[in-house]
SELO-79009 format. One record per residue (C-alpha): residue number from 1; residue in three letters; y negated, z negated, x negated. Coordinates in steps of 0.2 Angstrom, whole numbers. Last residue first. Example, Ala and Ser with C-alpha at 12.3 -4.5 7.8 and 13.67 -1.06 7.14 Angstrom:
BEGIN
+-----+------+-------+-------+-------+
:  nr : rest :     y :     z :     x :
+-----+------+-------+-------+-------+
:   2 :  SER :     5 :   -36 :   -68 :
:   1 :  ALA :    22 :   -39 :   -62 :
+-----+------+-------+-------+-------+
END
This chain:
BEGIN
+-----+------+-------+-------+-------+
:  nr : rest :     y :     z :     x :
+-----+------+-------+-------+-------+
: 427 :  LYS :   -99 :   -34 :    12 :
: 426 :  GLY :   -91 :   -51 :    13 :
: 425 :  GLY :  -105 :   -58 :    25 :
: 424 :  LEU :   -92 :   -65 :    37 :
: 423 :  LEU :   -97 :   -55 :    51 :
: 422 :  ASN :  -100 :   -39 :    41 :
: 421 :  PRO :   -84 :   -41 :    32 :
: 420 :  ILE :   -75 :   -45 :    49 :
: 419 :  PHE :   -82 :   -30 :    59 :
: 418 :  LEU :   -81 :   -17 :    45 :
: 417 :  ALA :   -64 :   -11 :    50 :
: 416 :  ILE :   -69 :    -8 :    68 :
: 415 :  GLN :   -87 :    -3 :    64 :
: 414 :  PRO :   -80 :    12 :    55 :
: 413 :  VAL :   -76 :    22 :    71 :
: 412 :  TYR :   -72 :    39 :    64 :
: 411 :  ALA :   -61 :    35 :    50 :
: 410 :  ILE :   -54 :    20 :    59 :
: 409 :  ILE :   -49 :    29 :    73 :
: 408 :  ILE :   -42 :    43 :    63 :
: 407 :  THR :   -31 :    31 :    53 :
: 406 :  VAL :   -25 :    22 :    68 :
: 405 :  ILE :   -19 :    39 :    75 :
: 404 :  LEU :   -11 :    43 :    58 :
: 403 :  ILE :    -2 :    26 :    58 :
: 402 :  GLY :     5 :    30 :    75 :
: 401 :  VAL :    10 :    47 :    70 :
: 400 :  SER :    19 :    40 :    55 :
: 399 :  TYR :    28 :    27 :    67 :
: 398 :  PRO :    34 :    41 :    78 :
: 397 :  TRP :    40 :    51 :    63 :
: 396 :  VAL :    52 :    38 :    55 :
: 395 :  GLU :    68 :    44 :    63 :
: 394 :  ARG :    69 :    61 :    56 :
: 393 :  SER :    63 :    55 :    39 :
: 392 :  ILE :    77 :    41 :    39 :
: 391 :  GLU :    90 :    55 :    41 :
: 390 :  GLY :    83 :    66 :    28 :
: 389 :  LEU :    82 :    52 :    15 :
: 388 :  THR :   100 :    48 :    18 :
: 387 :  VAL :   105 :    31 :    25 :
: 386 :  LYS :   114 :    21 :    11 :
: 385 :  SER :   104 :     5 :    17 :
: 384 :  PHE :   101 :    -1 :     0 :
: 383 :  CYS :    95 :    14 :    -8 :
: 382 :  SER :    88 :    23 :     7 :
: 381 :  VAL :    76 :     8 :    10 :
: 380 :  ALA :    67 :    11 :    -7 :
: 379 :  TYR :    68 :    30 :    -6 :
: 378 :  LEU :    60 :    30 :    11 :
: 377 :  CYS :    47 :    18 :     6 :
: 376 :  MET :    43 :    29 :   -10 :
: 375 :  GLY :    39 :    45 :     1 :
: 374 :  VAL :    42 :    59 :   -12 :
: 373 :  PRO :    52 :    72 :    -2 :
: 372 :  PRO :    47 :    67 :    11 :
: 371 :  MET :    33 :    58 :    20 :
: 370 :  LEU :    34 :    39 :    24 :
: 369 :  ASN :    25 :    33 :     8 :
: 368 :  GLY :    12 :    47 :    11 :
: 367 :  ILE :     8 :    38 :    28 :
: 366 :  MET :     4 :    23 :    18 :
: 365 :  ILE :    -6 :    34 :     7 :
: 364 :  LEU :   -17 :    39 :    21 :
: 363 :  LEU :   -20 :    21 :    27 :
: 362 :  THR :   -25 :    16 :     9 :
: 361 :  MET :   -38 :    31 :    10 :
: 360 :  VAL :   -45 :    25 :    26 :
: 359 :  VAL :   -47 :     7 :    20 :
: 358 :  GLY :   -56 :    13 :     5 :
: 357 :  PHE :   -67 :    24 :    16 :
: 356 :  ASN :   -72 :     9 :    26 :
: 355 :  VAL :   -78 :     0 :    11 :
: 354 :  PRO :   -87 :    15 :     4 :
: 353 :  ASP :   -97 :    19 :    20 :
: 352 :  ILE :   -99 :    38 :    21 :
: 351 :  GLY :  -117 :    43 :    18 :
: 350 :  PHE :  -113 :    61 :    13 :
: 349 :  ARG :  -117 :    59 :    -6 :
: 348 :  GLN :  -108 :    43 :    -7 :
: 347 :  CYS :   -93 :    51 :     1 :
: 346 :  ILE :   -94 :    65 :   -11 :
: 345 :  PRO :   -95 :    52 :   -26 :
: 344 :  PHE :   -79 :    44 :   -19 :
: 343 :  PHE :   -69 :    59 :   -16 :
: 342 :  ILE :   -67 :    65 :   -35 :
: 341 :  PRO :   -64 :    48 :   -43 :
: 340 :  ILE :   -53 :    43 :   -28 :
: 339 :  THR :   -42 :    58 :   -29 :
: 338 :  LEU :   -31 :    54 :   -44 :
: 337 :  ILE :   -29 :    35 :   -42 :
: 336 :  PHE :   -24 :    37 :   -24 :
: 335 :  ILE :   -14 :    52 :   -25 :
: 334 :  ALA :    -4 :    44 :   -39 :
: 333 :  ASN :    -2 :    28 :   -29 :
: 332 :  GLY :     5 :    38 :   -15 :
: 331 :  GLU :    18 :    49 :   -24 :
: 330 :  LEU :    14 :    67 :   -26 :
: 329 :  THR :    21 :    83 :   -18 :
: 328 :  LEU :    21 :    81 :     1 :
: 327 :  ALA :     8 :    68 :     0 :
: 326 :  LEU :    -4 :    81 :    -7 :
: 325 :  ILE :    -5 :    89 :    10 :
: 324 :  LEU :    -8 :    72 :    18 :
: 323 :  VAL :   -22 :    69 :     6 :
: 322 :  VAL :   -30 :    86 :     9 :
: 321 :  VAL :   -29 :    85 :    27 :
: 320 :  ILE :   -37 :    67 :    28 :
: 319 :  ILE :   -51 :    73 :    15 :
: 318 :  MET :   -55 :    88 :    25 :
: 317 :  ALA :   -57 :    78 :    41 :
: 316 :  LEU :   -68 :    65 :    33 :
: 315 :  ILE :   -79 :    78 :    26 :
: 314 :  ALA :   -80 :    86 :    43 :
: 313 :  SER :   -86 :    70 :    50 :
: 312 :  PRO :   -99 :    67 :    36 :
: 311 :  THR :  -106 :    85 :    40 :
: 310 :  ALA :  -104 :   100 :    30 :
: 309 :  ALA :  -118 :   112 :    28 :
: 308 :  MET :  -107 :   124 :    18 :
: 307 :  ASN :  -120 :   123 :     5 :
: 306 :  THR :  -118 :   105 :     4 :
: 305 :  LEU :   -99 :   107 :     3 :
: 304 :  THR :  -101 :   119 :   -12 :
: 303 :  MET :  -113 :   107 :   -20 :
: 302 :  ILE :  -102 :    92 :   -18 :
: 301 :  ILE :   -87 :   101 :   -24 :
: 300 :  GLU :   -97 :   106 :   -40 :
: 299 :  ASP :  -103 :    89 :   -42 :
: 298 :  PRO :   -86 :    82 :   -41 :
: 297 :  ILE :   -80 :    94 :   -54 :
: 296 :  LYS :   -95 :    90 :   -66 :
: 295 :  HIS :   -85 :    96 :   -82 :
: 294 :  TYR :   -87 :    79 :   -90 :
: 293 :  ILE :   -84 :    70 :   -74 :
: 292 :  SER :   -67 :    79 :   -71 :
: 291 :  LEU :   -62 :    78 :   -89 :
: 290 :  TRP :   -66 :    59 :   -89 :
: 289 :  GLY :   -56 :    57 :   -73 :
: 288 :  PHE :   -41 :    64 :   -82 :
: 287 :  PHE :   -43 :    51 :   -96 :
: 286 :  GLY :   -44 :    38 :   -83 :
: 285 :  ALA :   -29 :    45 :   -73 :
: 284 :  ALA :   -19 :    43 :   -89 :
: 283 :  ALA :   -23 :    24 :   -90 :
: 282 :  ILE :   -20 :    21 :   -71 :
: 281 :  ILE :    -4 :    30 :   -72 :
: 280 :  PHE :     1 :    18 :   -87 :
: 279 :  MET :    -5 :     3 :   -76 :
: 278 :  LEU :     7 :     8 :   -62 :
: 277 :  ALA :    22 :     9 :   -73 :
: 276 :  ILE :    17 :    -6 :   -84 :
: 275 :  SER :    16 :   -17 :   -68 :
: 274 :  GLN :    34 :   -12 :   -61 :
: 273 :  LYS :    41 :   -15 :   -78 :
: 272 :  ILE :    32 :   -32 :   -80 :
: 271 :  SER :    38 :   -37 :   -63 :
: 270 :  THR :    56 :   -33 :   -66 :
: 269 :  TRP :    55 :   -42 :   -83 :
: 268 :  PHE :    47 :   -58 :   -75 :
: 267 :  ILE :    61 :   -58 :   -61 :
: 266 :  LYS :    75 :   -56 :   -73 :
: 265 :  PRO :    68 :   -70 :   -84 :
: 264 :  LEU :    66 :   -81 :   -68 :
: 263 :  VAL :    85 :   -80 :   -64 :
: 262 :  LYS :    91 :   -94 :   -75 :
: 261 :  LEU :    76 :  -106 :   -71 :
: 260 :  THR :    82 :  -106 :   -53 :
: 259 :  LEU :    74 :  -101 :   -37 :
: 258 :  ASP :    82 :  -103 :   -20 :
: 257 :  LYS :    80 :  -122 :   -21 :
: 256 :  TYR :    68 :  -121 :    -6 :
: 255 :  LEU :    55 :  -132 :   -17 :
: 254 :  PHE :    59 :  -121 :   -32 :
: 253 :  GLY :    55 :  -105 :   -23 :
: 252 :  LEU :    40 :  -112 :   -14 :
: 251 :  PHE :    32 :  -118 :   -31 :
: 250 :  LEU :    35 :  -101 :   -39 :
: 249 :  ALA :    27 :   -92 :   -24 :
: 248 :  TYR :    13 :  -104 :   -26 :
: 247 :  LEU :    10 :  -100 :   -44 :
: 246 :  SER :    11 :   -82 :   -40 :
: 245 :  ALA :    -2 :   -83 :   -26 :
: 244 :  VAL :   -13 :   -93 :   -37 :
: 243 :  VAL :   -12 :   -80 :   -51 :
: 242 :  ALA :   -17 :   -66 :   -37 :
: 241 :  ALA :   -30 :   -77 :   -31 :
: 240 :  GLU :   -38 :   -76 :   -48 :
: 239 :  THR :   -41 :   -58 :   -47 :
: 238 :  PRO :   -48 :   -59 :   -29 :
: 237 :  THR :   -60 :   -72 :   -36 :
: 236 :  PHE :   -57 :   -91 :   -34 :
: 235 :  ILE :   -65 :  -106 :   -25 :
: 234 :  GLY :   -78 :   -95 :   -18 :
: 233 :  THR :   -75 :  -101 :     0 :
: 232 :  LEU :   -70 :   -83 :     6 :
: 231 :  ILE :   -58 :   -81 :    -9 :
: 230 :  GLY :   -49 :   -97 :    -8 :
: 229 :  GLY :   -48 :   -95 :    11 :
: 228 :  ILE :   -40 :   -77 :     9 :
: 227 :  ILE :   -27 :   -84 :    -4 :
: 226 :  ILE :   -24 :  -101 :     4 :
: 225 :  VAL :   -23 :   -95 :    22 :
: 224 :  PRO :   -12 :   -80 :    17 :
: 223 :  THR :     1 :   -92 :     8 :
: 222 :  MET :     1 :  -105 :    22 :
: 221 :  LEU :    14 :   -95 :    32 :
: 220 :  ALA :    26 :   -99 :    17 :
: 219 :  LEU :    22 :  -117 :    19 :
: 218 :  PHE :    25 :  -117 :    38 :
: 217 :  ALA :    41 :  -106 :    38 :
: 216 :  GLY :    54 :  -120 :    40 :
: 215 :  LYS :    43 :  -130 :    52 :
: 214 :  ILE :    39 :  -115 :    62 :
: 213 :  SER :    58 :  -110 :    63 :
: 212 :  ALA :    62 :  -128 :    68 :
: 211 :  LEU :    49 :  -128 :    82 :
: 210 :  VAL :    55 :  -112 :    89 :
: 209 :  GLU :    73 :  -117 :    87 :
: 208 :  LYS :    70 :  -133 :    97 :
: 207 :  LEU :    59 :  -124 :   111 :
: 206 :  ASP :    73 :  -112 :   115 :
: 205 :  ALA :    74 :   -95 :   108 :
: 204 :  ARG :    75 :   -80 :   121 :
: 203 :  PRO :    91 :   -71 :   119 :
: 202 :  GLN :    90 :   -56 :   107 :
: 201 :  LYS :    86 :   -38 :   113 :
: 200 :  PRO :    98 :   -24 :   113 :
: 199 :  LEU :    93 :    -5 :   112 :
: 198 :  LYS :    93 :     5 :   129 :
: 197 :  ARG :    89 :    21 :   120 :
: 196 :  VAL :    75 :    25 :   131 :
: 195 :  ARG :    69 :     7 :   133 :
: 194 :  ALA :    70 :     4 :   114 :
: 193 :  LEU :    62 :    20 :   110 :
: 192 :  ILE :    47 :    14 :   121 :
: 191 :  TYR :    46 :    -3 :   114 :
: 190 :  ILE :    48 :     3 :    96 :
: 189 :  ALA :    33 :    15 :    98 :
: 188 :  ILE :    22 :     2 :   105 :
: 187 :  MET :    28 :   -10 :    92 :
: 186 :  MET :    22 :     3 :    79 :
: 185 :  ALA :     5 :     5 :    86 :
: 184 :  ILE :     3 :   -14 :    87 :
: 183 :  ALA :     8 :   -16 :    69 :
: 182 :  MET :    -4 :    -3 :    63 :
: 181 :  MET :   -18 :   -10 :    74 :
: 180 :  ILE :   -15 :   -27 :    65 :
: 179 :  GLY :   -17 :   -18 :    48 :
: 178 :  PRO :   -33 :   -10 :    54 :
: 177 :  ILE :   -40 :   -27 :    60 :
: 176 :  PHE :   -36 :   -36 :    43 :
: 175 :  GLY :   -40 :   -23 :    30 :
: 174 :  ALA :   -59 :   -25 :    30 :
: 173 :  LEU :   -57 :   -42 :    24 :
: 172 :  PHE :   -48 :   -37 :     9 :
: 171 :  LEU :   -60 :   -23 :     6 :
: 170 :  ALA :   -75 :   -35 :     7 :
: 169 :  SER :   -67 :   -46 :    -6 :
: 168 :  VAL :   -62 :   -31 :   -17 :
: 167 :  SER :   -81 :   -27 :   -18 :
: 166 :  VAL :   -83 :    -9 :   -22 :
: 165 :  GLY :   -85 :    -5 :   -40 :
: 164 :  THR :   -77 :    12 :   -38 :
: 163 :  LEU :   -61 :    13 :   -49 :
: 162 :  ALA :   -58 :    -6 :   -49 :
: 161 :  GLY :   -62 :    -9 :   -31 :
: 160 :  TYR :   -49 :     5 :   -27 :
: 159 :  VAL :   -36 :    -3 :   -38 :
: 158 :  VAL :   -38 :   -20 :   -30 :
: 157 :  PHE :   -38 :   -12 :   -13 :
: 156 :  PRO :   -22 :    -2 :   -18 :
: 155 :  ILE :   -14 :   -19 :   -23 :
: 154 :  SER :   -18 :   -28 :    -7 :
: 153 :  PRO :   -20 :   -46 :    -2 :
: 152 :  PRO :   -24 :   -42 :    12 :
: 151 :  ILE :   -17 :   -33 :    27 :
: 150 :  VAL :   -17 :   -14 :    22 :
: 149 :  PRO :    -5 :   -15 :     7 :
: 148 :  GLY :     9 :   -23 :    17 :
: 147 :  ILE :     8 :   -14 :    33 :
: 146 :  THR :    18 :     1 :    24 :
: 145 :  ALA :    33 :   -11 :    25 :
: 144 :  ALA :    34 :    -8 :    44 :
: 143 :  ALA :    38 :    10 :    42 :
: 142 :  ALA :    52 :     8 :    30 :
: 141 :  VAL :    60 :    -6 :    40 :
: 140 :  ILE :    58 :     3 :    56 :
: 139 :  ALA :    66 :    19 :    49 :
: 138 :  ALA :    81 :    10 :    41 :
: 137 :  SER :    85 :     1 :    57 :
: 136 :  PHE :    85 :    18 :    67 :
: 135 :  ARG :    96 :    26 :    54 :
: 134 :  LYS :   108 :    12 :    53 :
: 133 :  GLY :   110 :     9 :    72 :
: 132 :  PHE :   102 :    -5 :    82 :
: 131 :  GLY :   118 :   -13 :    87 :
: 130 :  ASN :   115 :   -31 :    80 :
: 129 :  ASP :   123 :   -29 :    63 :
: 128 :  ALA :   111 :   -14 :    59 :
: 127 :  MET :    96 :   -25 :    65 :
: 126 :  ALA :   100 :   -41 :    55 :
: 125 :  LYS :   105 :   -30 :    40 :
: 124 :  TYR :    89 :   -20 :    40 :
: 123 :  LEU :    78 :   -36 :    42 :
: 122 :  VAL :    86 :   -45 :    27 :
: 121 :  GLN :    85 :   -29 :    16 :
: 120 :  GLY :    67 :   -25 :    21 :
: 119 :  LEU :    61 :   -42 :    15 :
: 118 :  GLY :    64 :   -37 :    -2 :
: 117 :  ALA :    65 :   -18 :    -5 :
: 116 :  ALA :    53 :   -13 :     9 :
: 115 :  ASP :    41 :   -28 :     6 :
: 114 :  ALA :    41 :   -25 :   -13 :
: 113 :  ILE :    38 :    -6 :   -11 :
: 112 :  ALA :    24 :    -9 :     1 :
: 111 :  SER :    15 :   -20 :   -10 :
: 110 :  GLY :     1 :   -33 :    -6 :
: 109 :  SER :    14 :   -48 :    -8 :
: 108 :  MET :     8 :   -63 :     1 :
: 107 :  GLY :    -2 :   -58 :    17 :
: 106 :  SER :    10 :   -44 :    19 :
: 105 :  PHE :    24 :   -56 :    22 :
: 104 :  ILE :    16 :   -61 :    39 :
: 103 :  VAL :    13 :   -43 :    45 :
: 102 :  ASN :    30 :   -38 :    38 :
: 101 :  ALA :    39 :   -51 :    48 :
: 100 :  ILE :    29 :   -46 :    64 :
:  99 :  VAL :    35 :   -28 :    61 :
:  98 :  CYS :    53 :   -33 :    58 :
:  97 :  VAL :    53 :   -45 :    73 :
:  96 :  HIS :    47 :   -31 :    84 :
:  95 :  GLY :    62 :   -21 :    79 :
:  94 :  LEU :    73 :   -37 :    81 :
:  93 :  GLY :    68 :   -37 :    99 :
:  92 :  GLY :    70 :   -19 :   105 :
:  91 :  SER :    65 :   -26 :   122 :
:  90 :  PHE :    57 :   -42 :   119 :
:  89 :  HIS :    68 :   -58 :   116 :
:  88 :  GLY :    66 :   -58 :    97 :
:  87 :  PHE :    48 :   -60 :    96 :
:  86 :  LEU :    44 :   -79 :    94 :
:  85 :  ALA :    61 :   -85 :    87 :
:  84 :  LYS :    64 :   -69 :    77 :
:  83 :  ALA :    47 :   -70 :    68 :
:  82 :  PHE :    51 :   -88 :    62 :
:  81 :  ARG :    69 :   -84 :    57 :
:  80 :  PHE :    62 :   -69 :    48 :
:  79 :  ILE :    48 :   -78 :    39 :
:  78 :  ARG :    61 :   -91 :    33 :
:  77 :  ASP :    73 :   -78 :    26 :
:  76 :  THR :    60 :   -70 :    17 :
:  75 :  VAL :    53 :   -85 :     8 :
:  74 :  GLY :    70 :   -90 :     1 :
:  73 :  GLY :    64 :   -88 :   -18 :
:  72 :  SER :    70 :   -70 :   -22 :
:  71 :  ASN :    59 :   -60 :   -12 :
:  70 :  MET :    45 :   -73 :   -14 :
:  69 :  LEU :    46 :   -72 :   -33 :
:  68 :  ASN :    46 :   -53 :   -32 :
:  67 :  GLY :    30 :   -52 :   -21 :
:  66 :  ALA :    21 :   -65 :   -32 :
:  65 :  LEU :    26 :   -55 :   -48 :
:  64 :  ILE :    18 :   -39 :   -40 :
:  63 :  PHE :     3 :   -49 :   -35 :
:  62 :  PHE :     2 :   -56 :   -53 :
:  61 :  PRO :     4 :   -38 :   -61 :
:  60 :  ILE :   -10 :   -31 :   -50 :
:  59 :  ALA :   -23 :   -45 :   -51 :
:  58 :  LEU :   -27 :   -41 :   -69 :
:  57 :  LEU :   -35 :   -24 :   -63 :
:  56 :  THR :   -50 :   -34 :   -57 :
:  55 :  PHE :   -54 :   -39 :   -75 :
:  54 :  SER :   -55 :   -20 :   -80 :
:  53 :  THR :   -46 :   -17 :   -96 :
:  52 :  THR :   -35 :    -3 :   -89 :
:  51 :  SER :   -47 :    12 :   -89 :
:  50 :  ALA :   -54 :     7 :  -106 :
:  49 :  TYR :   -37 :     9 :  -114 :
:  48 :  MET :   -35 :    27 :  -108 :
:  47 :  ARG :   -52 :    31 :  -113 :
:  46 :  GLN :   -50 :    24 :  -131 :
:  45 :  PRO :   -33 :    32 :  -133 :
:  44 :  LEU :   -40 :    49 :  -128 :
:  43 :  MET :   -56 :    48 :  -138 :
:  42 :  THR :   -49 :    59 :  -152 :
:  41 :  LEU :   -45 :    72 :  -139 :
:  40 :  PHE :   -64 :    74 :  -136 :
:  39 :  ASP :   -64 :    85 :  -152 :
:  38 :  SER :   -53 :    97 :  -143 :
:  37 :  ASP :   -68 :   103 :  -132 :
:  36 :  GLY :   -66 :   122 :  -134 :
:  35 :  LEU :   -63 :   125 :  -116 :
:  34 :  ALA :   -44 :   127 :  -119 :
:  33 :  THR :   -42 :   111 :  -129 :
:  32 :  PHE :   -51 :   100 :  -115 :
:  31 :  PHE :   -42 :   109 :  -102 :
:  30 :  THR :   -24 :   106 :  -110 :
:  29 :  THR :   -28 :    88 :  -114 :
:  28 :  ALA :   -33 :    84 :   -97 :
:  27 :  THR :   -18 :    92 :   -89 :
:  26 :  LEU :    -6 :    84 :  -101 :
:  25 :  GLY :   -14 :    67 :   -97 :
:  24 :  LEU :   -12 :    69 :   -79 :
:  23 :  ALA :     6 :    77 :   -80 :
:  22 :  VAL :    12 :    63 :   -91 :
:  21 :  ALA :     5 :    50 :   -80 :
:  20 :  ILE :    13 :    59 :   -64 :
:  19 :  PRO :    30 :    59 :   -73 :
:  18 :  LEU :    35 :    77 :   -75 :
:  17 :  ASN :    46 :    84 :   -61 :
:  16 :  SER :    40 :   102 :   -63 :
:  15 :  MET :    32 :    99 :   -46 :
:  14 :  VAL :    20 :    87 :   -56 :
:  13 :  LEU :    17 :   100 :   -69 :
:  12 :  VAL :    13 :   114 :   -56 :
:  11 :  LEU :     2 :   102 :   -47 :
:  10 :  LEU :    -8 :    98 :   -62 :
:   9 :  VAL :   -10 :   116 :   -67 :
:   8 :  ALA :   -16 :   121 :   -49 :
:   7 :  PHE :   -28 :   105 :   -49 :
:   6 :  VAL :   -37 :   111 :   -65 :
:   5 :  LEU :   -37 :   129 :   -60 :
:   4 :  PHE :   -45 :   126 :   -43 :
:   3 :  THR :   -58 :   115 :   -51 :
:   2 :  LEU :   -62 :   128 :   -64 :
:   1 :  MET :   -64 :   141 :   -51 :
+-----+------+-------+-------+-------+
END
């Protein structure tokens, strides 16, 4: 009953349009007071502070900064030209280019919103100007941006690692194959829709253009190699890799002459605001998680599931359904931060691999980013495309279904995501 009341109050507050951080903190404060534990409120500042002091979480502002620097530093245009030269001639060509460009860019930013708002604008304009239609173009851009947090580096993986103690390096490695599977699923959907709707394709690029695009994008394409290579060889940690990514993005921006000292303060301030917003949610979730642990909410859920003779397969199915339902009312990062402290002990109790579970949860919140009314990728694309949220939602469902199929496969065949971590000893 307590578990039900806690989440009922939280959902009411969220649906009242309170910021998620305020809703989390207010729910915890209300129940500590109502249950006669008001003395614990003196620990509120300490618990919120402690939740954000993990060394791992330092990666978040730097990965956000790296994404913003690359969006402003000419990297996106070079990636687009490279992807177009290789894949533009297929049926629905620029749609495939959009997906491949996001696969490449995802190895640099780690944020779906950064990919949608930055690289997405270049891709959307190219598709809309070449006969793809505004709604179709906007939907592809929104869907393809969700690849970013799955293929490393990934901000959700960093958050998951900080919350659970799971190796961030293992999570990064585990994201490769699911991310590629997402891209393949989207490209299949684009190919089918392109054939049905008779969408245009680009002329095949000649060898000269292919070589020129590779030369122009080469240094940008080295970003994921530097980041993942440095982590695997032990040169730097995933947290330090975020700093390296930011410095490399800064170097590329000045090298390409698309960044100037004049625009840097604006980029830094934007990155600071985005980082603060996410860290404030993490801080409030830390206090809410303390309420959950103190009143043994995860233990009660585990006991109930055990009495129901639930199996790991059934647990995964319930988690998938619960997260997708929450995605109708909560923003993806909020769901992630809110549910991990509750779901993770349950997964441990039922023998579900913690690395694979982190991948599954990240895939689920990516679906949430495409679900109205709070899908953040939909809002990001709607802002610059001027296509309404409803119109994008009606076009994006084939890609959401594709991601869901990939999620179910990864959930029930964990060997797929764990293949690379096990192969390279990163787990």
